[in-house]
C-alpha positions in Angstrom: -0.2 0.1 0.0 1.6 3.3 -1.1 0.3 6.0 1.1 1.4 9.4 0.5 2.0 11.5 3.5 3.0 15.0 2.8 2.2 18.2 4.6 0.4 17.7 7.8 0.1 20.8 10.4 -0.1 19.3 14.0 -3.2 21.1 15.9 -2.9 21.5 19.7 -4.2 18.0 20.2 -1.7 16.5 17.9 -4.2 15.3 15.3 -3.4 16.4 11.7 -5.4 19.1 10.3 -4.3 19.2 6.9 -2.7 16.6 4.2 -1.3 18.0 1.1 1.0 16.1 -1.4 4.1 18.3 -2.2 5.0 16.4 -5.0 1.9 17.5 -6.5 1.9 20.7 -5.5 2.9 23.7 -7.5 6.6 25.1 -7.4 4.9 28.2 -5.6 4.1 26.4 -2.8 7.0 23.8 -2.1 10.4 23.5 -3.8 13.3 21.5 -3.0 16.8 22.2 -4.2 20.3 20.4 -4.1 22.5 23.3 -5.2 22.8 26.8 -3.6 22.0 28.5 -6.7 18.6 26.6 -7.3 17.8 27.2 -3.7 18.5 30.8 -4.1 16.2 31.3 -7.0 13.4 29.0 -5.6 13.0 31.1 -2.4 11.8 33.8 -4.2 9.0 31.7 -5.6 8.1 29.1 -3.2 6.2 29.3 0.2 8.4 26.3 1.6 11.9 25.4 0.6 13.9 22.4 1.4 17.6 22.8 1.0 19.0 19.4 1.8 22.6 20.5 1.6 22.2 23.0 4.5 25.0 25.2 3.4 24.8 28.0 5.9 24.6 30.9 3.3 24.2 34.7 4.2 22.6 35.4 0.6 20.0 32.5 1.1 18.9 33.4 4.4 18.4 37.2 3.6 16.4 36.2 0.4 14.4 33.8 2.3 13.8 36.3 5.1 12.6 39.3 2.7 10.6 36.8 0.3 8.9 35.3 3.4 10.2 31.7 2.5 10.0 28.8 5.0 12.9 26.9 5.4 12.1 23.2 6.0 14.5 21.0 7.7 13.9 17.2 7.2 14.3 14.4 9.7 14.3 12.1 7.3 17.7 13.6 6.0 19.2 12.2 9.1 17.5 8.8 9.3 19.4 6.5 7.1 22.9 8.1 7.8 25.5 6.2 9.7 26.9 7.7 12.9 29.6 9.8 11.6 27.9 11.1 8.7 24.7 12.1 10.9 26.6 13.9 13.4 28.2 16.0 10.5 24.8 16.6 9.1 23.4 17.8 12.5 26.3 20.0 12.9 25.5 21.7 9.6 21.8 21.8 10.2 22.4 23.4 13.6 24.3 26.3 11.9 21.6 26.4 9.4 19.2 27.0 11.8 21.4 29.4 13.7 22.0 31.5 10.8 18.4 31.7 9.8 17.2 32.7 13.1 19.9 35.4 13.1 18.4 36.9 9.9 14.8 36.4 11.2 14.3 33.6 8.4 11.3 31.1 9.3 12.3 27.5 9.7 10.0 24.8 10.4 11.2 21.0 11.1 9.3 18.5 8.7 9.8 14.7 8.2 9.5 14.3 4.5 8.3 11.0 5.0 8.8 8.5 2.0 6.1 6.0 3.9 4.0 5.6 6.8 7.1 4.4 9.0 8.9 7.7 8.7 6.3 9.7 9.9 7.0 11.5 13.6 4.7 12.7 16.0 4.9 16.7 16.9 6.4 15.8 20.0 9.4 14.1 18.2 9.8 17.3 15.8 9.8 19.6 18.7 12.6 17.4 20.2 14.6 17.8 16.9 13.8 21.5 17.0 15.1 21.8 20.2 18.3 19.8 19.3 18.9 22.1 16.6 19.1 25.0 19.0 15.5 26.6 18.9 14.0 27.7 22.4 11.7 25.1 23.7 9.0 28.0 23.3 9.7 28.6 19.8 10.0 24.7 19.1 6.4 24.5 20.3 5.0 27.3 18.7 6.6 26.0 15.6 4.3 23.1 15.1 5.3 19.8 13.4 5.2 19.0 10.0 4.9 15.8 8.2 5.7 16.0 4.3 7.3 13.4 2.1 10.1 14.0 -0.5 
């Protein structure tokens, strides 16, 4: 059974309020980029941007803050990595989140789940957000998002 889990916003009761397939969503809503140049151009037109390289770039953060684009940090980027690679990726994500916070760019932690086993609860997403350096209140107000790649 191939269920598609995409953008699920968690309400206060932790029940899913809205389910959107980001693969079928227009590029004005969600965009994913591998290269920095792609990410810079995508943040000008998309509402949500997933940049899986997590290069801490001042120009990208400024562009996201000015254009109101929300940066999406995916938990599934960490799931299948070995311990050393996971530590490096987590450190890059921390620097990325700190720089986004410095420029007041919006950041969300999401799952980008490829199947139902990769979905995470809002509490787990908040814990990852706190691990990335967000204050507990900021992580709680941020809310959780589940979306697949």
